[in-house]
Z-matrix of the N, CA and C atoms (Angstrom, degrees):
N
C 1 1.444
C 2 1.523 1 108.92
N 3 1.315 2 116.96 1 134.79
C 4 1.460 3 122.47 2 178.60
C 5 1.521 4 109.31 3 -100.64
N 6 1.330 5 115.86 4 135.06
C 7 1.466 6 119.91 5 176.75
C 8 1.514 7 108.76 6 -121.62
N 9 1.319 8 114.72 7 148.06
C 10 1.457 9 120.35 8 177.80
C 11 1.517 10 108.59 9 -98.66
N 12 1.313 11 116.08 10 145.47
C 13 1.461 12 120.88 11 177.58
C 14 1.519 13 108.16 12 -105.89
N 15 1.325 14 116.34 13 111.07
C 16 1.459 15 121.50 14 -178.70
C 17 1.521 16 109.52 15 -116.21
N 18 1.319 17 116.95 16 138.63
C 19 1.459 18 119.43 17 176.02
C 20 1.523 19 110.56 18 -92.03
N 21 1.326 20 117.71 19 -27.76
C 22 1.464 21 122.14 20 175.51
C 23 1.525 22 108.77 21 -149.17
N 24 1.313 23 115.11 22 161.85
C 25 1.463 24 120.77 23 173.31
C 26 1.522 25 107.19 24 -142.10
N 27 1.320 26 116.39 25 140.93
C 28 1.464 27 120.74 26 179.95
C 29 1.524 28 109.27 27 -112.66
N 30 1.348 29 114.36 28 128.84
C 31 1.462 30 121.00 29 177.78
C 32 1.518 31 107.69 30 -130.50
N 33 1.330 32 116.24 31 121.40
C 34 1.465 33 121.54 32 179.87
C 35 1.534 34 112.86 33 51.63
N 36 1.319 35 116.25 34 41.09
C 37 1.454 36 120.59 35 176.56
C 38 1.517 37 115.43 36 81.51
N 39 1.333 38 118.60 37 1.06
C 40 1.461 39 122.15 38 178.45
C 41 1.522 40 108.49 39 -108.20
N 42 1.358 41 116.80 40 128.59
C 43 1.451 42 121.09 41 -179.77
C 44 1.523 43 109.65 42 -93.05
N 45 1.318 44 115.99 43 129.47
C 46 1.455 45 122.72 44 178.93
C 47 1.517 46 108.99 45 -113.42
N 48 1.340 47 115.95 46 146.15
C 49 1.462 48 121.79 47 177.96
C 50 1.517 49 108.43 48 -127.44
N 51 1.336 50 118.19 49 158.69
C 52 1.462 51 120.21 50 178.19
C 53 1.525 52 111.66 51 -60.17
N 54 1.312 53 117.08 52 150.15
C 55 1.460 54 122.14 53 177.74
C 56 1.521 55 109.28 54 -58.08
N 57 1.327 56 116.22 55 137.28
C 58 1.461 57 120.65 56 179.15
C 59 1.514 58 113.59 57 89.77
N 60 1.310 59 117.34 58 -0.06
C 61 1.461 60 120.83 59 177.55
C 62 1.514 61 108.64 60 -128.69
N 63 1.293 62 115.61 61 168.81
C 64 1.457 63 119.57 62 174.91
C 65 1.518 64 108.86 63 -140.77
N 66 1.299 65 115.45 64 150.64
C 67 1.452 66 120.39 65 178.58
C 68 1.524 67 108.98 66 -75.10
N 69 1.313 68 116.81 67 145.49
C 70 1.456 69 120.68 68 177.69
C 71 1.526 70 108.98 69 -67.13
N 72 1.331 71 116.73 70 140.90
C 73 1.461 72 119.03 71 178.08
C 74 1.526 73 110.91 72 -60.19
N 75 1.315 74 115.36 73 146.80
C 76 1.459 75 119.73 74 176.08
C 77 1.521 76 108.23 75 -103.66
N 78 1.291 77 117.89 76 169.05
C 79 1.456 78 121.42 77 -178.65
C 80 1.515 79 110.69 78 99.79
N 81 1.325 80 115.39 79 -170.09
C 82 1.460 81 118.92 80 -175.14
C 83 1.529 82 113.24 81 -114.74
N 84 1.340 83 118.42 82 11.66
C 85 1.463 84 120.57 83 178.12
C 86 1.520 85 108.85 84 -80.94
N 87 1.337 86 115.93 85 134.06
C 88 1.455 87 120.19 86 -177.61
C 89 1.521 88 110.14 87 -153.30
N 90 1.319 89 114.56 88 157.66
C 91 1.458 90 121.49 89 167.23
C 92 1.521 91 105.33 90 -92.27
N 93 1.330 92 116.65 91 129.58
C 94 1.461 93 122.38 92 -174.90
C 95 1.520 94 108.69 93 -117.09
N 96 1.327 95 116.65 94 120.20
C 97 1.459 96 121.61 95 176.85
C 98 1.520 97 107.13 96 -97.39
N 99 1.338 98 114.46 97 123.21
C 100 1.458 99 121.84 98 -172.01
C 101 1.523 100 109.03 99 -116.35
N 102 1.312 101 115.62 100 150.46
C 103 1.455 102 123.17 101 177.64
C 104 1.531 103 111.62 102 -46.76
N 105 1.305 104 116.73 103 145.37
C 106 1.469 105 125.75 104 177.44
C 107 1.525 106 113.78 105 71.86
N 108 1.330 107 116.86 106 25.58
C 109 1.453 108 120.91 107 169.84
C 110 1.504 109 117.56 108 88.74
N 111 1.315 110 118.57 109 5.16
C 112 1.463 111 120.27 110 179.04
C 113 1.514 112 109.90 111 -81.07
N 114 1.341 113 115.56 112 138.23
C 115 1.465 114 121.11 113 175.64
C 116 1.523 115 106.95 114 -133.77
N 117 1.319 116 116.26 115 121.82
C 118 1.457 117 122.68 116 177.73
C 119 1.520 118 109.07 117 -125.72
N 120 1.313 119 115.67 118 159.66
C 121 1.456 120 121.49 119 172.20
C 122 1.517 121 106.89 120 -133.11
N 123 1.300 122 116.39 121 152.73
C 124 1.454 123 120.20 122 177.52
C 125 1.511 124 111.04 123 162.85
N 126 1.310 125 114.29 124 -166.96
C 127 1.459 126 122.08 125 179.52
C 128 1.527 127 107.09 126 -88.73
N 129 1.323 128 115.77 127 112.85
C 130 1.460 129 122.37 128 -167.67
C 131 1.519 130 111.42 129 -100.52
N 132 1.317 131 114.52 130 136.45
C 133 1.467 132 120.57 131 171.85
C 134 1.523 133 108.06 132 -142.31
N 135 1.314 134 115.88 133 160.07
C 136 1.465 135 121.20 134 177.66
C 137 1.513 136 108.93 135 -108.91
N 138 1.333 137 116.21 136 127.79
C 139 1.464 138 121.99 137 175.86
C 140 1.521 139 107.06 138 -94.50
N 141 1.321 140 115.82 139 101.21
C 142 1.465 141 121.54 140 -176.07
C 143 1.527 142 112.40 141 -65.07
N 144 1.332 143 117.53 142 -29.28
C 145 1.468 144 119.54 143 -177.32
C 146 1.520 145 112.36 144 -71.38
N 147 1.335 146 116.78 145 -31.15
C 148 1.472 147 119.96 146 -179.31
C 149 1.518 148 112.63 147 -109.47
N 150 1.338 149 117.38 148 -2.10
C 151 1.458 150 123.12 149 -177.11
C 152 1.532 151 111.09 150 56.08
N 153 1.344 152 114.88 151 44.90
C 154 1.451 153 121.16 152 179.41
C 155 1.524 154 110.45 153 -121.43
N 156 1.323 155 115.31 154 152.29
C 157 1.454 156 121.55 155 169.20
C 158 1.520 157 105.82 156 -96.38
N 159 1.325 158 116.82 157 128.96
C 160 1.455 159 122.27 158 -178.72
C 161 1.526 160 108.05 159 -111.25
N 162 1.340 161 115.75 160 128.54
C 163 1.460 162 121.38 161 -179.31
C 164 1.520 163 107.55 162 -113.81
N 165 1.329 164 116.38 163 107.25
C 166 1.463 165 122.43 164 178.52
C 167 1.534 166 108.82 165 -90.01
N 168 1.342 167 115.97 166 156.04
C 169 1.472 168 120.23 167 -176.78
C 170 1.527 169 109.49 168 51.61
N 171 1.327 170 114.59 169 45.89
C 172 1.463 171 121.72 170 -171.14
C 173 1.524 172 112.77 171 -71.29
N 174 1.315 173 114.09 172 141.21
C 175 1.457 174 123.45 173 173.71
C 176 1.522 175 106.81 174 -127.99
N 177 1.337 176 116.52 175 124.78
C 178 1.456 177 120.96 176 175.94
C 179 1.530 178 108.26 177 -84.26
N 180 1.313 179 115.94 178 121.78
C 181 1.462 180 119.98 179 173.03
C 182 1.523 181 104.06 180 -81.79
N 183 1.324 182 114.66 181 89.89
C 184 1.458 183 123.00 182 -168.04
C 185 1.521 184 112.67 183 -72.72
N 186 1.333 185 116.25 184 -42.42
C 187 1.458 186 119.04 185 -176.80
C 188 1.522 187 109.98 186 -160.62
N 189 1.326 188 115.52 187 149.76
C 190 1.454 189 121.56 188 168.55
C 191 1.521 190 106.64 189 -147.81
N 192 1.314 191 115.25 190 153.65
C 193 1.456 192 119.13 191 -178.55
C 194 1.520 193 111.26 192 -139.92
N 195 1.276 194 115.95 193 134.27
C 196 1.464 195 127.63 194 172.15
C 197 1.530 196 115.92 195 61.06
N 198 1.322 197 119.40 196 13.20
C 199 1.468 198 119.19 197 175.97
C 200 1.524 199 112.03 198 -119.83
N 201 1.318 200 117.70 199 -8.43
C 202 1.455 201 121.50 200 178.51
C 203 1.520 202 113.09 201 72.82
N 204 1.310 203 115.42 202 168.56
C 205 1.455 204 121.76 203 -177.39
C 206 1.524 205 111.38 204 -63.11
N 207 1.325 206 117.62 205 -39.97
C 208 1.466 207 120.92 206 179.64
C 209 1.527 208 109.88 207 -63.92
N 210 1.328 209 117.49 208 -36.66
C 211 1.462 210 121.00 209 176.36
C 212 1.513 211 111.99 210 -63.78
N 213 1.324 212 116.88 211 -37.54
C 214 1.469 213 121.37 212 176.64
C 215 1.521 214 109.80 213 -64.60
N 216 1.321 215 116.56 214 -44.34
C 217 1.465 216 120.18 215 179.32
C 218 1.524 217 111.02 216 -62.10
N 219 1.324 218 116.76 217 -41.52
C 220 1.457 219 121.02 218 -176.61
C 221 1.522 220 112.80 219 -72.45
N 222 1.341 221 117.55 220 -34.31
C 223 1.460 222 120.01 221 -175.76
C 224 1.531 223 110.92 222 -147.49
N 225 1.334 224 117.46 223 80.24
C 226 1.460 225 119.99 224 -177.80
C 227 1.527 226 113.54 225 -66.84
N 228 1.328 227 117.64 226 -15.15
C 229 1.464 228 121.02 227 -179.87
C 230 1.533 229 112.25 228 -91.56
N 231 1.327 230 117.80 229 4.16
C 232 1.461 231 121.55 230 178.48
C 233 1.528 232 109.96 231 -58.54
N 234 1.316 233 117.05 232 147.15
C 235 1.468 234 121.16 233 -178.91
C 236 1.525 235 112.25 234 -65.09
N 237 1.327 236 117.93 235 -14.17
C 238 1.457 237 121.82 236 179.28
C 239 1.527 238 112.45 237 -90.13
N 240 1.324 239 116.52 238 3.85
C 241 1.470 240 122.01 239 -178.43
C 242 1.522 241 108.80 240 -116.72
N 243 1.337 242 115.76 241 134.04
C 244 1.464 243 120.53 242 175.67
C 245 1.527 244 108.50 243 -114.04
N 246 1.342 245 115.41 244 115.80
C 247 1.463 246 122.29 245 176.83
C 248 1.517 247 108.44 246 -108.73
N 249 1.332 248 116.97 247 141.32
C 250 1.458 249 121.59 248 178.35
C 251 1.523 250 108.55 249 -129.31
N 252 1.320 251 116.59 250 115.09
C 253 1.469 252 120.75 251 179.26
C 254 1.517 253 110.00 252 -69.79
N 255 1.311 254 116.03 253 141.95
C 256 1.464 255 121.66 254 176.87
C 257 1.527 256 108.65 255 -103.51
N 258 1.329 257 117.37 256 133.88
C 259 1.458 258 118.77 257 177.47
C 260 1.533 259 112.64 258 -75.34
N 261 1.321 260 116.47 259 -5.75
C 262 1.460 261 121.87 260 -176.30
C 263 1.524 262 110.62 261 -124.35
N 264 1.313 263 115.51 262 158.35
C 265 1.460 264 119.91 263 170.21
C 266 1.526 265 107.76 264 -71.55
N 267 1.319 266 115.76 265 151.78
C 268 1.457 267 121.73 266 179.66
C 269 1.522 268 107.62 267 -108.99
N 270 1.331 269 116.14 268 131.25
C 271 1.462 270 121.91 269 178.81
C 272 1.522 271 107.91 270 -119.23
N 273 1.323 272 116.65 271 126.59
C 274 1.462 273 120.76 272 178.35
C 275 1.525 274 109.25 273 -132.49
N 276 1.327 275 117.31 274 149.17
C 277 1.460 276 118.79 275 175.56
C 278 1.529 277 110.23 276 -58.93
N 279 1.307 278 117.00 277 134.99
C 280 1.468 279 120.98 278 -177.29
C 281 1.524 280 111.55 279 -55.45
N 282 1.318 281 117.45 280 -33.87
C 283 1.463 282 121.23 281 -179.47
C 284 1.512 283 114.11 282 -69.55
N 285 1.319 284 118.32 283 -13.98
C 286 1.464 285 120.49 284 -179.85
C 287 1.526 286 112.69 285 -90.36
N 288 1.324 287 117.36 286 -6.05
C 289 1.465 288 121.04 287 177.78
C 290 1.525 289 108.16 288 -79.44
N 291 1.344 290 115.20 289 122.96
C 292 1.459 291 120.49 290 179.84
C 293 1.521 292 109.68 291 -83.21
N 294 1.346 293 116.83 292 -50.34
C 295 1.459 294 120.62 293 173.80
C 296 1.517 295 109.39 294 -163.02
N 297 1.333 296 115.66 295 164.26
C 298 1.462 297 122.04 296 176.72
C 299 1.526 298 108.60 297 -127.55
N 300 1.332 299 115.20 298 151.22
C 301 1.461 300 121.18 299 177.02
C 302 1.526 301 107.22 300 -125.89
N 303 1.324 302 119.03 301 116.24
C 304 1.464 303 120.58 302 177.34
C 305 1.524 304 110.09 303 -63.49
N 306 1.331 305 116.58 304 137.19
C 307 1.465 306 121.88 305 178.49
C 308 1.527 307 109.02 306 -133.24
N 309 1.317 308 115.39 307 168.26
C 310 1.463 309 120.80 308 179.14
C 311 1.533 310 110.76 309 -62.73
N 312 1.321 311 116.70 310 155.10
C 313 1.458 312 122.85 311 -177.91
C 314 1.525 313 113.67 312 -58.51
N 315 1.315 314 117.98 313 -25.57
C 316 1.467 315 121.34 314 -178.22
C 317 1.529 316 112.73 315 -94.07
N 318 1.330 317 118.83 316 2.30
C 319 1.457 318 121.58 317 -173.65
C 320 1.521 319 111.28 318 -57.43
N 321 1.309 320 116.70 319 125.41
C 322 1.459 321 122.58 320 175.53
C 323 1.496 322 116.25 321 77.01
N 324 1.320 323 118.16 322 -2.46
C 325 1.475 324 120.73 323 -177.93
C 326 1.502 325 109.99 324 -84.75
């Protein structure tokens, strides 16, 4: 018997995933971990002309305590997390980005 290995299936415009897994968020919103301890979230784009990562609708993940980074990702509104909205877009050299984690469009809002 031959079986197919599928990570998702779409039926009538609804995407389904196997139990115990979740589909990766789509869009350009991400949590961005930057050199020297900075953590921001927002709508991320790369400016090829300046070699910078630009974070629009930026939120500084200012502090969290006793829940770890995964806890922040799972529940940014937890009372143990301090988020600070930035009135400006944040621009950082692309080389200073350590890693990014895609998140839902409403993350931190």
